[in-house]
C-alpha positions in Angstrom: 0.0 -0.3 0.0 3.2 2.8 1.0 4.5 1.9 -3.2 1.1 3.1 -4.6 1.1 6.3 -2.2 3.6 8.2 -4.5 2.0 7.1 -7.6 -1.3 8.3 -6.6 -0.1 11.5 -5.4 1.7 12.1 -8.6 -1.8 11.4 -10.4 -3.6 13.8 -8.4 -0.9 16.1 -8.8 -1.8 16.1 -12.8 -5.1 15.5 -12.6 -5.3 19.1 -10.8 -2.2 20.9 -11.9 -4.5 21.7 -15.6 -7.6 23.4 -12.8 -4.5 25.2 -11.0 -2.8 26.4 -14.0 -6.4 27.5 -16.3 -7.2 30.0 -12.5 -3.5 31.4 -13.7 -3.9 31.9 -17.0 -7.4 32.8 -16.8 -6.5 35.7 -14.0 -3.8 36.5 -16.6 -6.4 37.1 -19.4 -8.5 39.3 -16.7 -5.1 41.4 -15.4 -4.4 42.6 -19.2 -7.9 43.5 -20.3 -8.4 45.2 -17.1 -5.2 47.2 -18.1 -6.2 47.7 -21.9 -9.6 48.8 -20.7 -8.5 51.0 -18.4 -5.5 52.3 -21.0 -8.6 53.0 -23.3 -10.8 55.2 -20.8 -8.2 56.9 -19.8 -7.6 57.6 -24.4 -11.0 58.8 -24.1 -10.2 61.7 -22.1 -11.9 59.7 -18.7 -9.2 61.2 -16.7 -11.0 64.8 -16.9 -14.2 63.6 -17.2 -14.7 60.4 -15.2 -12.0 60.7 -12.3 -13.5 59.2 -9.8 -14.1 56.3 -11.8 -11.0 56.0 -13.5 -9.3 56.6 -10.0 -11.1 53.3 -8.7 -10.9 51.4 -11.9 -6.7 51.7 -11.9 -6.5 51.0 -8.2 -8.1 48.1 -8.6 -6.3 47.3 -11.5 -2.7 47.6 -9.1 -4.7 45.1 -6.4 -5.4 42.5 -9.6 -2.3 43.1 -10.4 -0.7 42.4 -6.9 -2.4 39.5 -6.2 -1.7 37.9 -9.3 2.4 38.3 -8.5 0.9 37.4 -4.9 -0.2 34.0 -7.1 -4.1 34.6 -5.6 -5.2 33.7 -9.0 -9.3 34.3 -7.8 -8.3 37.6 -6.2 -7.0 38.4 -9.2 -9.0 37.8 -11.7 -11.9 39.1 -9.0 -10.0 42.5 -9.0 -9.5 42.4 -12.6 -13.3 42.1 -13.7 -14.2 44.7 -11.2 -11.1 46.8 -12.5 -12.8 46.0 -16.1 -16.1 47.2 -14.9 -14.8 50.6 -13.7 -12.9 51.4 -16.7 -16.4 50.9 -18.8 -18.3 52.8 -16.8 -15.7 55.8 -16.5 -15.4 55.4 -21.1 -19.5 55.2 -21.2 -19.2 58.5 -18.7 -16.6 60.1 -21.0 -18.3 59.5 -24.1 -21.8 60.3 -23.3 -20.5 63.6 -21.7 -18.7 64.1 -25.0 -22.0 63.1 -26.9 -23.8 65.7 -24.4 -21.3 68.4 -25.7 -21.9 67.7 -29.5 -25.9 67.9 -28.9 -25.7 71.5 -27.4 -23.7 72.6 -30.3 -25.3 71.3 -32.7 -28.8 72.5 -30.7 -26.7 76.5 -30.7 -26.0 75.6 -34.7 -30.2 75.0 -34.6 -31.1 77.8 -32.8 -28.7 80.2 -35.1 -29.7 79.0 -38.4 -34.0 79.7 -37.2 -32.7 83.1 -36.0 -31.7 83.4 -38.7 -34.9 82.1 -41.1 -37.1 84.4 -38.5 -34.4 87.5 -39.5 -35.2 87.1 -43.1 -38.9 86.2 -43.3 -39.4 89.2 -41.5 -37.2 91.5 -43.8 -39.1 90.0 -46.9 
């Protein structure tokens, strides 16, 4: 029976190794995705329009990276996913503010055109 134990241990290690590697790979991928999403939010201008959300995304990304470095795959993946959501919110908020600004500019142009048409109608 004692001679079977090292073999069983080896089989168990081999059986569970892919699961451990999958967790590491998944966590690594999630951290990379979070990093890309934070950069995207930064490029869209979230530094000035969604500062709180972007800071939260950055802080969670740092936490995820730290967990990854500590080989805490589950916490790394969790923090990375939260970072992704916060980066997505920061990016969406920035895009919404840009859209509102564009709408205000268009409304101004429309108002100017209406005034001009009204003025021209009164002079004829």
